[in-house]
VOMARMAR-876659 format. One record per residue (C-alpha): residue number from 1; residue in one letter; y negated, x, z negated. Coordinates in Angstrom, 1 decimal. Layout:
<pts>
PT  resi  resn      yy      xx      zz
PT   NUM     a       Y       X       Z
...
</pts>
This chain:
<pts>
PT  resi  resn      yy      xx      zz
PT     1     m    81.5    -2.2   -51.4
PT     2     a    84.4    -0.3   -49.7
PT     3     e    83.7     3.4   -49.4
PT     4     s    84.2     5.2   -46.1
PT     5     k    83.8     8.9   -45.1
PT     6     n    80.1     8.5   -45.5
PT     7     q    78.9     6.8   -48.6
PT     8     l    77.2     3.5   -47.7
PT     9     r    74.6     1.8   -49.7
PT    10     t    75.2    -1.6   -51.2
PT    11     i    74.2    -4.5   -49.0
PT    12     a    72.0    -7.1   -50.7
PT    13     p    73.2   -10.6   -50.3
PT    14     p    71.3   -13.0   -48.0
PT    15     f    69.0   -15.7   -49.5
PT    16     v    67.0   -18.5   -48.3
PT    17     a    63.2   -17.9   -48.2
PT    18     v    60.8   -20.0   -50.2
PT    19     g    58.6   -22.3   -48.0
PT    20     p    54.8   -22.2   -47.9
PT    21     a    52.8   -23.2   -51.0
PT    22     g    49.6   -24.1   -49.3
PT    23     v    47.9   -25.5   -46.2
PT    24     a    44.6   -24.6   -44.3
PT    25     i    43.0   -26.4   -41.4
PT    26     r    39.7   -25.8   -39.7
PT    27     d    37.2   -27.7   -37.6
PT    28     r    33.9   -26.8   -35.9
PT    29     l    30.6   -28.2   -37.2
PT    30     k    29.1   -29.3   -33.9
PT    31     h    25.7   -30.4   -33.0
PT    32     l    23.9   -29.0   -36.1
PT    33     t    20.2   -29.2   -36.1
PT    34     s    17.9   -26.1   -36.8
PT    35     q    17.2   -27.6   -40.2
PT    36     d    20.9   -27.7   -40.9
PT    37     g    21.3   -24.1   -39.9
PT    38     r    18.3   -23.0   -42.2
PT    39     v    19.8   -24.9   -45.1
PT    40     l    23.2   -23.4   -44.7
PT    41     r    21.8   -19.9   -44.4
PT    42     a    19.7   -20.4   -47.5
PT    43     v    22.7   -21.7   -49.5
PT    44     g    24.9   -18.8   -48.3
PT    45     e    22.3   -16.1   -49.1
PT    46     h    21.6   -17.4   -52.5
PT    47     q    25.2   -17.9   -53.6
PT    48     g    26.2   -14.7   -52.0
PT    49     r    23.7   -12.8   -54.2
PT    50     l    25.2   -14.5   -57.2
PT    51     a    28.8   -13.6   -56.1
PT    52     s    27.7   -10.0   -55.7
PT    53     c    26.1    -9.7   -59.1
PT    54     d    29.2   -11.5   -60.6
PT    55     l    31.5    -9.1   -58.9
PT    56     k    29.5    -6.1   -60.3
PT    57     a    29.9    -7.5   -63.8
PT    58     r    33.6    -8.1   -63.3
PT    59     c    34.2    -4.5   -62.2
PT    60     a    32.3    -3.2   -65.1
PT    61     d    34.4    -4.9   -67.6
PT    62     g    37.6    -3.4   -66.2
PT    63     v    40.8    -4.0   -68.1
PT    64     e    38.6    -5.1   -71.2
PT    65     h    37.9    -8.3   -69.4
PT    66     g    39.0   -11.6   -71.1
PT    67     a    38.5   -15.4   -71.4
PT    68     d    35.3   -14.9   -73.5
PT    69     s    33.6   -12.4   -70.9
PT    70     w    34.7   -15.0   -68.1
PT    71     a    33.1   -17.8   -69.9
PT    72     l    30.0   -15.7   -70.5
PT    73     r    29.6   -14.9   -66.8
PT    74     k    30.0   -18.5   -65.9
PT    75     r    27.2   -19.6   -68.4
PT    76     d    24.9   -17.0   -66.9
PT    77     l    25.5   -18.3   -63.4
PT    78     t    25.2   -22.0   -64.2
PT    79     p    21.4   -22.3   -64.5
PT    80     l    21.0   -20.5   -61.1
PT    81     s    23.5   -22.9   -59.3
PT    82     s    25.5   -25.5   -61.0
PT    83     s    28.7   -25.6   -63.2
PT    84     r    31.1   -26.2   -60.4
PT    85     i    29.4   -23.5   -58.2
PT    86     a    29.6   -21.1   -61.0
PT    87     g    33.2   -21.7   -61.5
PT    88     a    34.0   -21.3   -57.9
PT    89     i    32.2   -17.9   -57.8
PT    90     t    33.8   -16.6   -60.9
PT    91     k    37.3   -17.6   -59.7
PT    92     a    36.7   -16.0   -56.4
PT    93     t    35.4   -12.8   -58.1
PT    94     h    38.5   -12.7   -60.4
PT    95     d    40.9   -13.0   -57.3
PT    96     q    39.1   -10.3   -55.4
PT    97     w    39.3    -8.0   -58.4
PT    98     a    43.0    -8.7   -58.9
PT    99     l    43.7    -8.1   -55.1
PT   100     a    42.0    -4.7   -55.4
PT   101     r    44.0    -3.8   -58.4
PT   102     r    47.3    -4.6   -56.5
PT   103     c    46.1    -2.5   -53.6
PT   104     q    45.4     0.4   -56.0
PT   105     a    48.9     0.1   -57.4
PT   106     a    50.4     0.2   -53.8
PT   107     h    48.3     3.3   -53.0
PT   108     i    49.6     5.1   -56.0
PT   109     q    53.2     4.2   -55.0
PT   110     t    52.6     5.6   -51.6
PT   111     l    51.3     8.9   -53.1
PT   112     e    54.4     9.1   -55.3
PT   113     a    56.7     8.6   -52.3
PT   114     g    54.9    11.4   -50.4
PT   115     i    55.1    13.7   -53.5
PT   116     r    58.8    13.2   -53.9
PT   117     t    59.6    13.9   -50.3
PT   118     l    57.4    17.1   -50.3
PT   119     r    59.0    18.4   -53.5
PT   120     h    62.4    17.8   -52.0
PT   121     r    61.9    19.6   -48.8
PT   122     l    59.9    22.4   -50.5
PT   123     s    63.0    23.0   -52.8
PT   124     l    65.3    23.7   -49.8
PT   125     r    65.8    26.8   -47.9
PT   126     i    63.9    27.4   -44.8
PT   127     g    65.6    25.8   -41.9
PT   128     e    68.2    24.1   -44.0
PT   129     p    69.5    21.1   -42.0
PT   130     g    69.0    17.6   -43.4
PT   131     t    71.2    14.6   -43.6
PT   132     k    71.1    10.9   -42.5
PT   133     r    69.5    10.0   -45.8
PT   134     a    67.3    13.0   -46.6
PT   135     p    65.2    15.3   -44.5
PT   136     g    66.1    19.1   -44.5
PT   137     g    63.9    22.2   -45.1
PT   138     y    60.9    23.2   -43.2
PT   139     r    61.3    25.2   -39.9
PT   140     s    59.2    28.2   -40.8
PT   141     r    57.5    29.8   -43.8
PT   142     g    54.2    29.0   -42.3
PT   143     e    55.0    25.3   -42.3
PT   144     w    56.3    25.6   -45.8
PT   145     f    53.1    27.1   -47.0
PT   146     r    51.0    24.3   -45.4
PT   147     k    53.2    21.6   -47.0
PT   148     s    52.9    23.2   -50.4
PT   149     r    49.0    23.0   -49.9
PT   150     r    49.4    19.3   -49.0
PT   151     l    51.6    18.8   -52.1
PT   152     a    48.8    20.1   -54.2
PT   153     a    46.2    17.8   -52.5
PT   154     l    48.5    14.7   -52.9
PT   155     e    49.0    15.6   -56.6
PT   156     a    45.3    15.7   -57.1
PT   157     r    44.8    12.3   -55.3
PT   158     h    47.5    10.8   -57.4
PT   159     a    46.0    12.1   -60.7
PT   160     a    42.7    10.6   -59.7
PT   161     a    44.2     7.3   -58.6
PT   162     v    46.2     7.1   -61.9
PT   163     a    43.1     7.8   -64.0
PT   164     q    41.2     5.1   -62.2
PT   165     w    44.1     2.7   -62.6
PT   166     q    44.2     3.4   -66.5
PT   167     a    40.4     3.0   -66.8
PT   168     g    40.4    -0.2   -64.8
PT   169     r    38.0     1.0   -62.1
PT   170     v    38.6    -0.5   -58.6
PT   171     r    36.9    -0.1   -55.2
PT   172     v    35.7    -3.5   -53.8
PT   173     v    33.3    -4.1   -50.9
PT   174     r    31.9    -7.6   -50.4
PT   175     g    31.8    -8.1   -46.7
PT   176     g    34.8    -5.8   -46.0
PT   177     r    35.3    -2.0   -45.9
PT   178     r    36.1    -2.0   -42.2
PT   179     l    32.8    -3.7   -41.3
PT   180     l    30.9    -1.4   -43.6
PT   181     n    32.3     1.7   -41.8
PT   182     t    31.5     0.1   -38.5
PT   183     r    27.8     0.7   -39.4
PT   184     h    28.4     4.5   -38.6
PT   185     h    30.1     3.7   -35.3
PT   186     l    27.9     1.1   -33.6
PT   187     a    28.3     2.7   -30.2
PT   188     e    32.1     2.6   -30.3
PT   189     a    32.0    -1.0   -31.7
PT   190     r    29.4    -2.0   -28.9
PT   191     l    27.0    -3.4   -31.5
PT   192     t    23.3    -2.9   -32.0
PT   193     e    22.0    -2.4   -35.6
PT   194     g    20.7    -6.0   -35.6
PT   195     q    23.9    -7.5   -34.5
PT   196     w    25.8    -5.5   -37.1
PT   197     r    23.3    -6.5   -39.8
PT   198     q    23.7   -10.2   -38.8
PT   199     r    27.4   -10.0   -39.1
PT   200     w    27.4    -8.0   -42.3
PT   201     e    25.1   -10.6   -44.0
PT   202     a    27.2   -13.6   -42.8
PT   203     e    30.3   -12.0   -44.3
PT   204     r    28.7   -11.6   -47.6
PT   205     w    27.5   -15.3   -47.8
PT   206     f    29.3   -17.7   -50.2
PT   207     i    29.6   -21.3   -49.2
PT   208     a    32.8   -22.5   -50.8
PT   209     a    34.1   -24.9   -53.4
PT   210     d    37.4   -25.5   -55.1
PT   211     g    38.9   -29.0   -55.1
PT   212     e    39.0   -31.2   -58.1
PT   213     s    41.6   -33.8   -58.6
PT   214     g    40.1   -37.2   -59.7
PT   215     k    36.7   -36.6   -58.2
PT   216     r    35.4   -38.4   -55.3
PT   217     f    37.2   -37.5   -52.1
PT   218     g    38.7   -34.4   -54.1
PT   219     n    35.6   -32.3   -54.2
PT   220     e    32.1   -32.8   -55.8
PT   221     t    30.4   -29.7   -54.4
PT   222     i    31.4   -30.0   -50.7
PT   223     r    32.2   -33.5   -49.9
PT   224     v    33.8   -34.7   -46.8
PT   225     t    34.3   -38.4   -46.4
PT   226     p    37.1   -40.1   -44.4
PT   227     d    34.6   -40.6   -41.6
PT   228     g    33.9   -36.9   -41.3
PT   229     e    30.4   -36.8   -43.0
PT   230     v    29.8   -33.6   -44.8
PT   231     s    27.5   -33.2   -47.7
PT   232     i    26.7   -30.1   -50.0
PT   233     r    25.6   -30.1   -53.6
PT   234     l    22.6   -27.7   -53.4
PT   235     p    22.2   -25.0   -56.1
PT   236     a    19.2   -25.8   -58.6
PT   237     p    16.7   -23.4   -56.9
PT   238     l    17.3   -25.0   -53.6
PT   239     a    17.2   -28.6   -54.8
PT   240     h    13.9   -29.2   -52.9
PT   241     l    15.8   -29.0   -49.6
PT   242     a    17.9   -32.0   -50.3
PT   243     n    17.8   -35.0   -48.0
PT   244     a    20.1   -37.3   -50.1
PT   245     q    20.4   -38.3   -53.8
PT   246     h    21.4   -36.2   -56.6
PT   247     g    20.4   -33.0   -55.0
PT   248     r    22.7   -33.1   -52.0
PT   249     y    22.2   -32.2   -48.3
PT   250     t    24.0   -34.2   -45.7
PT   251     l    24.7   -32.4   -42.4
PT   252     t    24.1   -34.1   -39.0
PT   253     a    27.6   -32.8   -37.9
PT   254     t    30.9   -34.6   -38.5
PT   255     v    34.2   -33.1   -38.6
PT   256     a    37.6   -34.5   -37.4
PT   257     f    40.7   -32.5   -38.2
PT   258     a    43.0   -32.7   -35.2
PT   259     h    45.8   -30.8   -36.9
PT   260     r    47.1   -32.4   -40.1
PT   261     g    44.3   -34.9   -40.1
PT   262     a    46.4   -37.7   -41.3
PT   263     e    47.6   -35.5   -44.3
PT   264     w    44.1   -34.5   -45.2
PT   265     a    42.9   -38.1   -44.9
PT   266     d    45.7   -39.2   -47.4
PT   267     r    44.6   -36.6   -49.8
PT   268     i    40.9   -37.4   -50.0
PT   269     t    41.6   -41.1   -50.0
PT   270     a    43.6   -40.7   -53.1
PT   271     n    40.9   -38.3   -54.6
PT   272     r    43.3   -35.4   -54.6
PT   273     a    41.9   -31.9   -54.7
PT   274     v    40.8   -30.3   -51.4
PT   275     a    39.0   -26.9   -51.3
PT   276     y    36.4   -26.3   -48.6
PT   277     r    34.7   -23.2   -47.1
PT   278     i    31.8   -23.1   -44.6
PT   279     h    31.3   -19.9   -42.6
PT   280     l    29.5   -18.7   -39.5
PT   281     d    31.1   -16.9   -36.6
PT   282     t    28.2   -14.6   -35.5
PT   283     q    29.9   -13.6   -32.3
PT   284     r    30.1   -17.2   -31.0
PT   285     g    27.1   -18.5   -33.1
PT   286     r    29.3   -21.3   -34.4
PT   287     w    29.8   -22.8   -37.9
PT   288     y    33.2   -23.9   -39.1
PT   289     l    34.5   -25.9   -42.0
PT   290     t    38.0   -24.9   -43.5
PT   291     a    39.8   -27.2   -45.7
PT   292     s    42.8   -26.1   -47.8
PT   293     w    45.1   -27.6   -50.5
PT   294     q    48.2   -26.6   -52.4
PT   295     r    51.6   -28.1   -51.8
PT   296     p    54.2   -28.8   -54.5
PT   297     a    57.0   -26.4   -54.7
PT   298     v    59.7   -27.6   -52.5
PT   299     k    63.3   -26.8   -53.4
PT   300     t    65.0   -24.9   -50.7
PT   301     i    68.1   -26.1   -49.3
PT   302     p    71.5   -24.5   -50.5
PT   303     l    72.7   -21.5   -48.5
PT   304     e    75.9   -23.3   -47.4
PT   305     t    74.0   -26.2   -46.1
PT   306     a    71.8   -24.0   -44.0
PT   307     r    74.9   -22.2   -42.6
PT   308     a    76.6   -25.6   -41.7
PT   309     r    75.4   -25.9   -38.2
PT   310     g    75.5   -22.3   -37.2
PT   311     m    72.7   -19.7   -37.1
PT   312     i    70.0   -17.9   -34.9
PT   313     g    70.2   -14.2   -35.6
PT   314     v    66.8   -12.5   -34.8
PT   315     d    66.3    -8.8   -34.6
PT   316     t    62.5    -7.9   -34.9
PT   317     n    61.1    -5.1   -32.7
PT   318     a    57.7    -3.7   -31.8
PT   319     d    57.5    -5.8   -28.7
PT   320     h    59.9    -8.6   -28.9
PT   321     f    62.2   -10.8   -30.8
PT   322     a    66.0   -10.4   -29.8
PT   323     a    67.8   -13.6   -30.7
PT   324     y    71.4   -14.8   -30.5
PT   325     h    73.0   -18.2   -31.1
PT   326     l    76.1   -18.2   -33.4
PT   327     d    78.3   -21.0   -34.5
PT   328     r    79.3   -21.5   -38.2
PT   329     h    82.3   -19.1   -37.7
PT   330     g    80.1   -16.3   -36.5
PT   331     n    81.1   -16.5   -32.8
PT   332     p    78.2   -15.8   -30.2
PT   333     i    77.3   -18.8   -28.0
PT   334     g    75.7   -18.3   -24.6
PT   335     g    73.8   -15.2   -23.8
PT   336     p    71.0   -13.2   -25.6
PT   337     r    67.4   -14.6   -25.8
PT   338     r    64.3   -12.4   -25.9
PT   339     f    60.8   -13.5   -26.8
PT   340     p    58.3   -10.8   -25.9
PT   341     y    54.9   -10.3   -27.5
PT   342     d    52.0    -7.8   -26.9
PT   343     l    50.4    -6.4   -30.0
PT   344     s    47.6    -4.5   -28.2
PT   345     g    44.1    -5.6   -28.4
PT   346     t    42.0    -7.4   -31.0
PT   347     a    43.4    -8.9   -34.3
PT   348     s    43.1   -12.4   -33.1
PT   349     h    45.0   -11.7   -29.8
PT   350     r    47.8   -10.0   -31.8
PT   351     d    47.9   -13.0   -34.1
PT   352     a    48.0   -15.4   -31.1
PT   353     q    50.9   -13.4   -29.6
PT   354     i    52.9   -13.5   -32.8
PT   355     r    52.4   -17.3   -33.0
PT   356     h    53.3   -17.9   -29.4
PT   357     a    56.6   -16.0   -29.6
PT   358     l    57.5   -17.7   -32.9
PT   359     t    56.8   -21.1   -31.4
PT   360     r    59.1   -20.5   -28.5
PT   361     l    61.9   -19.1   -30.9
PT   362     i    61.6   -22.2   -33.2
PT   363     n    61.6   -24.6   -30.2
PT   364     w    64.8   -22.9   -28.9
PT   365     a    66.4   -23.1   -32.5
PT   366     k    65.6   -26.9   -32.5
PT   367     r    67.1   -27.4   -29.0
PT   368     v    70.5   -25.7   -30.0
PT   369     g    70.7   -27.7   -33.1
PT   370     v    70.9   -25.1   -35.9
PT   371     a    69.5   -25.5   -39.5
PT   372     a    68.4   -22.0   -40.1
PT   373     i    67.2   -18.7   -38.6
PT   374     g    68.5   -15.4   -39.9
PT   375     i    66.1   -12.6   -39.9
PT   376     e    66.0    -9.1   -41.6
PT   377     d    64.0    -8.6   -44.8
PT   378     l    62.1    -5.7   -43.5
PT   379     d    59.9    -3.4   -45.5
PT   380     f    58.8    -0.1   -44.1
PT   381     t    56.6     0.9   -46.9
PT   382     t    58.6     4.0   -47.8
PT   383     e    59.3     4.7   -44.1
PT   384     k    55.8     5.0   -43.0
PT   385     t    55.0     8.1   -45.0
PT   386     r    53.8    11.1   -43.0
PT   387     e    56.0    13.4   -45.2
PT   388     k    59.3    11.6   -44.4
PT   389     h    58.8    11.5   -40.6
PT   390     g    56.2    14.1   -40.0
PT   391     r    57.2    15.3   -36.6
PT   392     r    58.4    11.9   -35.4
PT   393     k    55.0    10.6   -34.7
PT   394     r    56.2     8.0   -32.0
PT   395     f    58.7     6.7   -34.6
PT   396     r    56.1     6.3   -37.2
PT   397     q    53.8     4.4   -34.8
PT   398     l    56.7     2.2   -33.8
PT   399     i    57.6     1.1   -37.3
PT   400     s    54.0     0.7   -38.1
PT   401     g    53.4    -1.5   -35.2
PT   402     i    56.1    -4.1   -36.3
PT   403     p    54.2    -6.9   -37.9
PT   404     t    56.6    -7.4   -40.9
PT   405     g    54.1    -8.9   -43.3
PT   406     r    52.4   -11.3   -40.9
PT   407     l    55.8   -12.2   -39.4
PT   408     k    57.1   -13.3   -42.8
PT   409     a    54.1   -15.5   -43.5
PT   410     r    54.1   -17.0   -40.0
PT   411     l    57.6   -17.6   -39.6
PT   412     v    58.2   -19.2   -43.0
PT   413     s    55.3   -21.6   -42.7
PT   414     m    56.0   -22.5   -39.0
PT   415     a    59.7   -23.1   -39.5
PT   416     a    59.1   -25.3   -42.6
PT   417     e    57.2   -27.7   -40.5
PT   418     q    60.1   -28.0   -38.1
PT   419     g    62.6   -28.5   -40.9
PT   420     l    64.3   -25.0   -40.5
PT   421     a    65.4   -22.8   -43.3
PT   422     i    64.7   -19.0   -43.1
PT   423     i    67.6   -16.8   -44.4
PT   424     a    66.6   -13.2   -45.1
PT   425     v    69.3   -10.5   -44.9
PT   426     d    69.6    -6.8   -45.7
PT   427     p    68.6    -4.9   -42.7
PT   428     a    71.1    -2.0   -43.5
PT   429     y    73.3    -1.0   -40.5
PT   430     t    72.6    -4.0   -38.5
PT   431     s    71.6    -2.1   -35.3
PT   432     l    74.3     0.6   -35.8
PT   433     w    77.1    -1.9   -36.5
PT   434     g    76.0    -4.4   -34.0
PT   435     a    75.9    -1.9   -31.2
PT   436     q    79.3    -0.6   -32.4
PT   437     h    81.1    -3.9   -32.5
PT   438     w    79.3    -6.3   -30.2
PT   439     q    77.2    -4.6   -27.5
PT   440     k    80.2    -3.4   -25.2
PT   441     p    82.4    -6.4   -25.7
PT   442     l    79.7    -8.9   -24.6
PT   443     a    78.4    -6.9   -21.6
PT   444     t    79.3    -8.3   -18.3
PT   445     p    78.1    -7.8   -14.7
PT   446     h    75.8   -10.8   -15.1
PT   447     c    74.7   -10.2   -18.7
PT   448     t    73.2    -7.0   -20.0
PT   449     m    73.5    -6.5   -23.7
PT   450     s    71.0    -4.2   -25.4
PT   451     r    71.3    -2.6   -28.8
PT   452     h    68.7    -5.2   -30.1
PT   453     d    70.8    -8.1   -28.7
PT   454     a    73.9    -6.9   -30.6
PT   455     a    71.8    -6.4   -33.7
PT   456     g    70.8   -10.1   -33.5
PT   457     i    74.4   -11.0   -33.7
PT   458     a    74.9    -8.7   -36.6
PT   459     i    71.9   -10.3   -38.4
PT   460     g    73.3   -13.8   -37.7
PT   461     r    76.9   -13.0   -39.0
PT   462     r    75.5   -11.5   -42.1
PT   463     a    73.3   -14.6   -42.7
PT   464     l    76.4   -16.7   -42.2
PT   465     g    78.3   -14.7   -44.8
PT   466     h    80.6   -13.1   -42.3
PT   467     p    81.2    -9.3   -41.9
PT   468     v    79.5    -7.8   -38.9
PT   469     r    82.8    -6.6   -37.5
PT   470     r    84.7    -8.9   -35.0
PT   471     r    88.1    -8.6   -36.7
PT   472     t    89.5    -7.8   -40.0
PT   473     a    92.6    -5.5   -40.5
PT   474     p    96.0    -7.0   -39.9
PT   475     p    98.0    -8.2   -43.0
PT   476     p   100.5    -5.9   -44.6
PT   477     h   104.3    -6.0   -44.2
PT   478     d   104.3    -7.3   -40.7
PT   479     r   102.2    -9.3   -38.1
PT   480     s   103.2   -12.7   -39.3
PT   481     d   101.3   -14.9   -41.6
PT   482     r   103.1   -14.0   -44.7
PT   483     a   100.1   -12.2   -46.3
PT   484     g    97.4   -14.2   -44.8
PT   485     h    95.5   -14.6   -41.5
PT   486     r    94.4   -11.8   -39.4
PT   487     t    91.0   -12.9   -38.2
PT   488     a    87.7   -13.8   -39.9
PT   489     q    86.5   -16.0   -37.0
PT   490     a    87.7   -19.4   -38.1
PT   491     e    89.1   -21.3   -41.0
PT   492     p    92.8   -22.1   -41.3
PT   493     g    93.8   -25.0   -39.2
PT   494     h    91.7   -24.1   -36.2
PT   495     r    93.7   -23.8   -32.9
PT   496     g    93.8   -20.4   -31.4
PT   497     r    93.1   -18.6   -34.6
PT   498     e    96.1   -16.3   -34.5
PT   499     g    95.9   -15.7   -30.7
PT   500     t    94.8   -12.4   -29.3
PT   501     r    91.3   -12.1   -27.7
PT   502     p    91.9   -12.9   -24.0
PT   503     p    90.3   -10.9   -21.2
PT   504     t    87.1   -12.3   -19.9
PT   505     t    87.7   -12.1   -16.1
PT   506     d    91.4   -12.4   -15.3
PT   507     r    92.3   -15.8   -16.7
PT   508     l    91.2   -19.4   -16.7
PT   509     p    89.3   -20.9   -19.6
PT   510     g    91.8   -21.7   -22.3
PT   511     g    94.8   -20.2   -20.3
PT   512     p    97.0   -17.4   -21.4
PT   513     s    96.6   -13.8   -20.4
PT   514     p    98.3   -12.9   -17.1
PT   515     n   100.1   -10.0   -18.5
PT   516     g   100.6   -11.3   -22.0
PT   517     t    99.5    -8.1   -23.7
PT   518     r    96.9    -7.3   -26.2
PT   519     k    93.7    -5.4   -24.9
PT   520     r    93.3    -3.6   -28.2
PT   521     e    94.8    -3.4   -31.7
PT   522     p    92.7    -4.5   -34.7
PT   523     s    91.5    -1.8   -36.8
PT   524     a    90.0    -1.5   -40.4
PT   525     s    86.7    -2.6   -41.2
PT   526     n    83.9    -0.8   -43.2
PT   527     t    81.8    -3.8   -43.7
PT   528     v    81.9    -6.1   -46.8
PT   529     r    81.5    -9.9   -46.8
PT   530     d    78.1   -10.6   -48.4
PT   531     a    78.2   -12.5   -51.7
PT   532     p    76.2   -15.6   -52.6
PT   533     s    72.6   -15.0   -53.5
PT   534     t    70.2   -16.1   -56.1
PT   535     q    67.2   -14.1   -54.8
PT   536     q    64.0   -15.5   -53.6
PT   537     w    61.6   -14.1   -50.9
PT   538     v    58.2   -13.8   -52.4
PT   539     q    55.4   -13.2   -50.0
PT   540     d    53.1   -10.2   -51.0
PT   541     s    49.5   -11.0   -50.9
PT   542     l    48.7    -7.5   -49.7
PT   543     m    49.7    -8.4   -46.2
PT   544     h    46.7   -10.8   -46.0
PT   545     t    44.2    -8.1   -46.5
PT   546     g    42.2    -7.0   -43.6
</pts>
């Protein structure tokens, strides 16, 4: 990368994000009888106790766990349930322990980032100014002393976390740590003790079964027929509750998946694996059945193919998406588009707002005819630390409110259903250079350009492989074509490539400038054309934690 007065970091090349690897659909179990409810509760409580005991055994094994101990745990659970239920419980336990392990590693990295920042700032003189890339010294000796105490506290936490990591000890709460802490704040949550207890028990139930290819309708434990009939293989101690052959209980309710129902029916008709989960929404008093299955890995389209029909550049903000349509040469088309959303309120409301905004964005991308959407590969893990932006509380709240993880998961899956590719680009300098090169030239009396709109253009141009800057430097020797073309807007052979940029108000479309003079001279660029990419965007499972 070319160096300027200030050393710029290397910009990573753009890459096409990998599509979703699984599908999940849900339907309500309507018109259940009281006997159906009692059976489901009995099965959930029994298997929930088995899952709790198995998780305790898994945590006790720690890093010493292996295939032999896994098989031993499954053999202990089989007489109390069945072989398939025991396999589902042990697999869910293993996944939960692995997730807690990854969360522990992320916590250690956060502590290390805070310790590095504190050590750097404590090593500077009192009042020493910082730079764009590193904070300066503390303002007073009192603040320096308080931060030195905080450094000691973080180092102690880090040492304890590393010791737990090396010993293989993790902290796991079946039912969720957030719901557990709600028990001490019932008044704030507007819950009674009985309501909390009901929700807590329902979250700890276990009524789930993994799919099995080759078995009837893709699942032997929880079977759903093409007609929507749902039956459950009861565990051995509850076999007396069966109302069908082979220890099964058939529910009176039927399901009919409105979303992806045809795809689900094709799978179970071919006896392909489908996993099911039954859970109770205690707030609504409703039972739901969730079906899920894996998709084969689909090869993403080449980067050049995704760029062929232009690009939609999207700048992600705390309350809206700022998007701009660009042709394949990087020229903006039309005006800016904004898709607002409100991230206040409950988690379900925030999730609905994100889905609604993304739906409108994808529909607009389909109407304009592009094949890809360019978006920043944002990750604010290191930017959220209290030590890096201690006084800038509003800024920390701003970047913490941007739903980067949920946005990645939602956008990739929703765009794949519409045949759109997602191109992730390096977010470095997109807002700065976009405002510098695009905000003022595109502003008109009838169109207001914000910094975020200009950033959308910068993101789109970077996704297309063009530099953010509007023009490159003129060729050497003279202003002819002896050393090559001057602009980076179009390929050789396109009419108007060598012409100057005409004014926007004092000429007819396609006509010459009235005064025949240039409005500005081209200047040197500090940006670098991004190189082809071989990276992949791998979704982190930590973002699904709640």
